[in-house]
N, C-alpha and C positions, 0 to 999 in steps of 0.2 A: 168600742169607744175612742174616740177620738185622744191623740196625746201631743202634747206641746212642748217640744224642747226650747227652752227660754236660756238664749244667750244674754248677758248683759254685764256691766260692770258698777262696781259698788261706787264709782266716784264720776258716773256718766252724769251728766246733768239731764239727759234726756230718759235715762233710765229712772231717774228722781221723777220727771213730769210725766210719766206713765204712770203714777202713783199705782193703785191696785186695780186698776181697770181691766188689765187682761187677766188677772185672777177673777173678777166678777163675770167677764164673758166666759171663762173656762167652767166656773161653776154653773152657767145658765144651760151650758150644752153638754155637762156631764164631762167634760174633758179633763185630763190629768197633766201634770206638771211635772217636768224635770227641770230643775234652776241648777243652770251651768254657768257659773261666773267666769271672766276671761280676764286677760290682761290686755285691755284697751289699746294701749300705745303699742305694745308688739303686734298685737291685731293689725293695728294700720300699717307698721312697716312690713310685715308678711302679704299684706294684700293691697297695697298701693295707695293708701290712705296715709295723709300728714298729721301729725299732731297739732292740734289748736297753735300753739305758741308758734308754729313754723310755718302757717297757713299765709296767705298774701293779707296784707292789712285788710281789704276790702272784705275777703272772707272772714276776717276774724270779726270785722263791725257787722257783719250780717248777721252772721251766728248769734253774737248777743241779742243782737233785735230780735231773733227769730225767738232766743231763749226769754227774753223778757215778754213777748208778745204770748208764749205759749203759756209762761204761768200766769199772765191775768185771765188767758181763755180757760185754765184748768181749774181757778180759782186756788192757786199754789205760790204761795211768797217764795220768790227766788233772787238769791244773792247773785249778781251777775261776775262779782269779784271775791270770791269765798277766801278768806283769809287761809285755808289749810286746802289749797287745791293747788297744783296736784298733790296729791299725798300718797303714800304708799298703799294701794289697795288691797295687797296680798292678806294681811291679818282679818280683815273682815270679810274678804271671799273665802279663806280656809274657815273662819267663823259658820258663814251660810252653809257651808260644804259638810261640816260637822254636825250642824242642826240640822239639813236634811236628812241624813242618817239617824236620826232620833226617829223621825217617822212622828213626831208631836211637833206642835206649834203651826203658827201661821206664817209660812215661810216669805209670803208677799208683804205682810206686816214687816217682818224683820229686815228684808231689802229696803222698803220705804223707809224703814228707822235711818238705816246707815247711809242714803243716798240723803234724807233731808237733813241728818246731822252736817252734812258736809255742804248743803247747797242752801238751806234755811237757817243753820242754827248755829254757824260759825264754831263746829266742832271737827277734830281731826279722829277722821276714823280709822287712822294707822296705831292709836294710843291705847292702851290696854282697858286703862278707866271708863275710856267713851265706848268699847265693845262691850264691857261689863252691861253699863248703861244702857244701852240699845238692846242687849241680850233681854235684860231684866223687864225693860218696859214691853217688849213685845210680846211677854208670855215664855221665855227660854230661861232655865239655868244660867245665870252667870259664869259657873265655873266650866261652860262650855268651851270660853276662852282658853282654857288650860288643856284644853285636850285635842287629839287628832290633828296634831299640827303637820305632823308626816304626809299624813295620809291623804290631807287637807293638799298641800303644797304638791303633790303628786296628781292629786286628781285635776287640779287648777292648770298643770302644765297639760294635761291630756285633753283639759276642755278647749285649752287653746291650738290644739293639734286638731282635735275634731271640728272646730270651728271652721278652722281654714280649710279642711277638708271637704265640708258640706257647703262652703260659699258663703260664709258670714263675715261681714266685712267692718260692722258697724254696731252698736248697740242702743236702745235695745234691739234684738233680733229674734223673731218665732219662726219656729220650722213646725208644721204639720204635716206628716209624709212627706212629701216634694214640695209643696207650698212654701214660700217664704214671705216674711213680712217684716221689712226692716223699719223702724221708728216708732216713736208714740203715738206718733200722727196715722199710723196703719193699724190699730187696734179695732177699727170698725171693719177695716176688710177682712180681719180675721174673723171678729164676728161674724161677717154673712158668709166666709167661706166654712165655718163651722155648723152654719144653717143651712148650707147647701145651697147657698144664692149667688156664691160667686166662686 
């Protein structure tokens, strides 16, 4: 059975635009998934990337055009200048880590709930009330927001180190064995790989 290590960031617009398409591909092929939230800005710094605000104006403009077009292509609303971005992604990342340990619920929907809150709903995903709402809306106990913070912080840091060591440099990023797929626009390639066609 194939396994997907899924590196993502809860404040990443491209993680938002991935929706739950990867989860559908995994289900189609019977693949399992481990969700690995990472600190994307630190990851950029460790792997030669540049945070969006520090990029050349031409790159910033292109990024916004690509985000708008990707939103349209995927039928997903997106605010190109969300009120609460950037924000501290750690609380929502810790929550995903804690939720995964329960072995219950739809983690793909939870990740999508956090990214949608940021990029389409003008909500600050660093805030406890938003985290609780997103948990509840996606079938998880809102009390998860109060547990596992220390373990979540440790795993979040470990995810970053693992990501750097495995060649991850952006989000979303999918690894199956030695095969790496970067970006929400590579989910079709991931599907073909799992089907043995690529």
